[in-house]
Steps between C-alpha positions, in 0.01 A plus 500: 500500500843342486730507804765701315253776404510814714203551730268777384363670814184595307420127462565393858257478788604388845699179435358437152578617150235534229531211256378581149494130407267410789288805421457378143402153625248659737306618196407133453324485840142534365553198273677309777207551737247399234693174446531405870242221474715326236836572665691281744528689829730419790424560869761695697364434848415871524295532182535376146736567218573363159782544256432583139760474230444757230696589191647848505560720195842342445350149490641405842306329775435715804359379831240723657357403839158630591398481866134518597252408770192295427184508702133413473274800488189443706191705430311633801149357525 
């Protein structure tokens, strides 16, 4: 959404506005998660995040940050 565009109340929630571009990038999440082992990840001090540059439909680069927590799953014996 561009700053000059009028705010559609149907697309707003609390202090956020639905972003169709980010929604489209979110469709890549399954592939992003599968590639985590080969992706450079950065620690935030509160969890981890990494930035992926993807090409959008117009051929432009778009940054999409994915935040996640990592932990070791321990099986009960």
